[in-house]
C-alpha positions as CSV (number, residue, x, y, z in Angstrom):
1,M,-0.1,0.1,-0.1
2,S,1.4,3.7,-1.0
3,K,1.3,6.2,1.8
4,L,0.2,10.0,2.3
5,Y,3.2,12.0,3.2
6,F,3.0,15.6,5.0
7,R,6.3,17.3,4.7
8,Y,5.8,20.7,6.7
9,G,7.7,23.7,7.8
10,A,8.2,27.4,8.5
11,M,8.3,29.9,5.4
12,N,11.8,29.8,3.8
13,C,12.8,25.7,4.9
14,G,13.3,24.7,1.4
15,K,9.8,23.0,0.8
16,S,9.5,23.7,-3.0
17,T,13.3,22.9,-3.1
18,N,12.8,19.7,-1.6
19,L,10.0,18.8,-4.0
20,L,11.7,19.6,-7.1
21,Q,14.7,17.5,-5.9
22,V,12.1,14.5,-5.1
23,A,10.7,15.0,-8.5
24,Y,14.2,14.7,-10.0
25,N,15.0,11.7,-8.0
26,Y,12.0,9.8,-9.4
27,E,12.8,10.8,-12.9
28,E,16.4,10.0,-12.8
29,R,15.3,6.4,-12.1
30,G,12.7,6.4,-15.1
31,M,9.4,7.1,-13.1
32,K,6.7,9.3,-13.8
33,V,5.7,12.2,-11.4
34,V,2.8,14.5,-11.4
35,L,3.2,17.9,-9.8
36,M,0.3,19.7,-8.4
37,K,-0.6,22.9,-6.8
38,P,-3.8,24.6,-5.7
39,R,-4.8,27.5,-7.9
40,T,-5.0,29.8,-4.6
41,D,-1.3,29.9,-4.7
42,T,-0.9,32.7,-7.6
43,K,3.0,32.9,-6.8
44,G,4.5,31.5,-9.9
45,G,1.3,31.0,-11.9
46,D,1.3,27.5,-13.1
47,K,4.8,26.9,-11.9
48,I,6.2,25.5,-8.5
49,V,9.3,28.2,-7.7
50,S,11.9,27.6,-5.3
51,R,13.5,30.6,-3.5
52,L,16.9,29.3,-4.8
53,G,15.7,30.1,-8.4
54,F,14.5,26.7,-9.6
55,S,11.3,26.3,-11.3
56,R,8.9,23.9,-13.0
57,N,5.5,23.5,-14.6
58,V,2.8,21.8,-12.6
59,D,0.8,19.2,-14.2
60,I,-2.4,19.6,-12.4
61,L,-3.8,23.3,-10.8
62,I,-6.4,22.2,-8.3
63,G,-9.3,24.5,-7.9
64,K,-11.2,24.8,-4.7
65,D,-14.4,22.9,-6.1
66,E,-12.7,20.4,-8.3
67,S,-12.2,16.8,-7.3
68,I,-8.3,15.8,-7.4
69,R,-9.3,12.0,-7.9
70,C,-11.1,12.8,-11.1
71,M,-8.3,15.1,-12.4
72,V,-5.6,12.3,-11.7
73,K,-7.8,9.9,-13.9
74,E,-8.0,12.3,-16.7
75,W,-4.4,12.6,-16.5
76,T,-3.8,8.9,-16.5
77,D,-6.3,8.4,-19.2
78,K,-4.3,10.6,-21.6
79,N,-0.5,10.1,-20.3
80,G,-0.8,6.4,-18.8
81,S,0.3,5.5,-15.1
82,M,2.2,7.8,-12.6
83,D,4.4,6.6,-9.9
84,C,4.2,9.5,-7.4
85,I,2.1,12.7,-6.8
86,L,3.9,15.9,-5.6
87,V,1.6,18.4,-3.9
88,D,3.2,22.0,-3.5
89,E,1.3,24.6,-1.0
90,V,-1.1,21.7,0.1
91,Q,-2.1,24.2,3.3
92,F,-4.6,25.7,0.8
93,L,-6.3,22.6,-0.1
94,K,-9.8,21.9,1.5
95,R,-10.5,19.1,3.6
96,T,-12.1,16.9,1.1
97,H,-9.0,17.3,-1.0
98,I,-7.1,15.7,1.5
99,D,-9.4,12.9,1.9
100,E,-8.9,12.4,-1.9
101,L,-5.3,12.4,-1.6
102,L,-5.6,9.5,1.3
103,K,-7.9,7.7,-1.2
104,I,-5.2,8.0,-4.0
105,A,-2.6,6.7,-2.0
106,V,-4.5,3.9,-0.2
107,I,-6.9,2.7,-2.8
108,D,-5.3,3.9,-6.3
109,D,-2.0,2.9,-4.9
110,I,0.0,6.1,-5.9
111,P,2.5,7.6,-3.4
112,V,1.5,11.2,-2.4
113,I,4.0,13.5,-0.9
114,C,2.5,16.9,0.3
115,Y,4.5,19.8,1.3
116,G,2.9,23.0,3.0
117,I,3.1,25.1,6.2
118,R,0.9,24.4,9.4
119,T,-0.2,27.4,10.7
120,D,-0.6,31.2,9.3
121,F,0.8,34.2,10.5
122,Q,-1.7,34.4,13.4
123,M,-1.0,30.6,14.5
124,R,-4.1,29.6,13.3
125,G,-4.3,26.3,11.4
126,F,-5.0,26.0,7.6
127,E,-7.5,23.6,6.7
128,G,-5.5,21.6,4.4
129,S,-3.0,21.0,7.0
130,E,-5.1,20.3,9.9
131,R,-6.5,17.4,7.8
132,L,-3.2,16.0,6.7
133,L,-2.1,16.1,10.3
134,L,-5.0,14.0,11.3
135,L,-4.9,11.4,8.2
136,A,-0.9,11.3,7.1
137,H,0.8,8.1,7.3
138,S,4.4,9.9,7.6
139,I,4.5,13.5,9.0
140,E,8.0,15.1,8.7
141,E,9.2,18.5,9.5
142,L,11.6,20.5,7.6
143,K,13.6,22.8,9.7
144,T,14.8,26.3,9.2
145,I,16.3,29.1,11.6
146,C,15.1,32.5,12.9
147,N,17.1,35.4,12.5
148,C,18.2,35.1,16.0
149,G,19.7,31.6,15.2
150,K,17.1,29.2,17.2
151,K,14.7,27.2,15.5
152,A,12.0,29.1,13.7
153,I,8.3,27.3,13.8
154,F,5.7,30.5,13.2
155,N,5.4,32.5,10.1
156,G,5.6,36.6,10.8
157,R,3.9,38.3,7.8
158,K,5.2,41.7,6.9
159,V,3.3,44.5,4.5
160,N,5.7,47.2,3.6
161,G,8.5,45.8,5.4
162,K,6.6,45.8,8.9
163,F,5.1,43.0,10.8
164,V,1.3,42.6,11.0
165,F,-0.6,40.4,12.9
166,A,-4.4,41.2,11.6
167,G,-5.7,40.5,8.0
168,K,-7.1,37.7,5.7
169,Q,-5.6,34.3,6.3
170,V,-4.4,34.0,2.7
171,A,-1.9,36.5,1.3
172,I,0.6,35.3,-1.3
173,D,4.3,36.2,-0.5
174,K,5.7,38.9,-2.9
175,E,2.5,40.3,-4.0
176,D,0.8,43.5,-2.8
177,N,4.0,44.2,-0.7
178,V,3.3,41.2,1.4
179,E,6.5,38.9,2.7
180,Y,7.1,36.4,5.2
181,E,9.7,35.8,7.7
182,S,10.3,32.7,9.7
183,L,10.4,33.2,13.6
184,C,11.0,31.4,16.7
185,G,8.3,31.4,19.4
186,K,10.3,34.0,21.4
187,C,10.6,36.8,18.5
188,Y,7.0,35.8,17.3
189,F,5.8,37.1,20.5
190,K,8.2,39.8,20.7
191,Y,7.3,41.3,17.5
192,R,3.4,40.8,18.2
193,D,3.5,42.1,21.7
194,K,5.5,45.3,20.4
195,I,2.5,46.2,17.9
196,Q,-0.2,45.5,20.3
197,N,1.5,47.9,22.7
198,E,1.7,50.5,20.1
199,V,-2.1,50.3,19.2
200,M,-3.0,50.5,23.1
């Protein structure tokens, strides 16, 4: 039986780079991989983009109301079998999408490796990530560090270079003057408390 994998980490931990490396490893052995990402992730358009400068076209863009299992069947009907599915920015998927990915692994016997973040800039869980934490056969943390040198576990959002702790859950990195910084717990609370004290 194939498995559903969830590889998560704070921003800038190399998730997309790792995904592209895994795709290369499969293909180097003559295997066929299919790359997917949610349409919500507009960064790079129809490409998966690594911070190291590598990019690659995705095979399937997933809309919020689309069935992944149906799209996989359409792809295999046209292109033949696949050996692995790699999903980037999985946190943006719906609960039902994750349930489908589990069925693809367990019933259709295709390994599915998902990459994403667990929580948003307000420490709230993403729907896709929360479901994966419950269902994935294997959960692995990809690590990075905060500017202070400690392990980063949170994602700080900046708008016009300043940390913000209110706003919509989804704001894409490098769009509308938004950027993210990986933070350890201590630095996250330091910046958040500073902003809250300035408001009071």
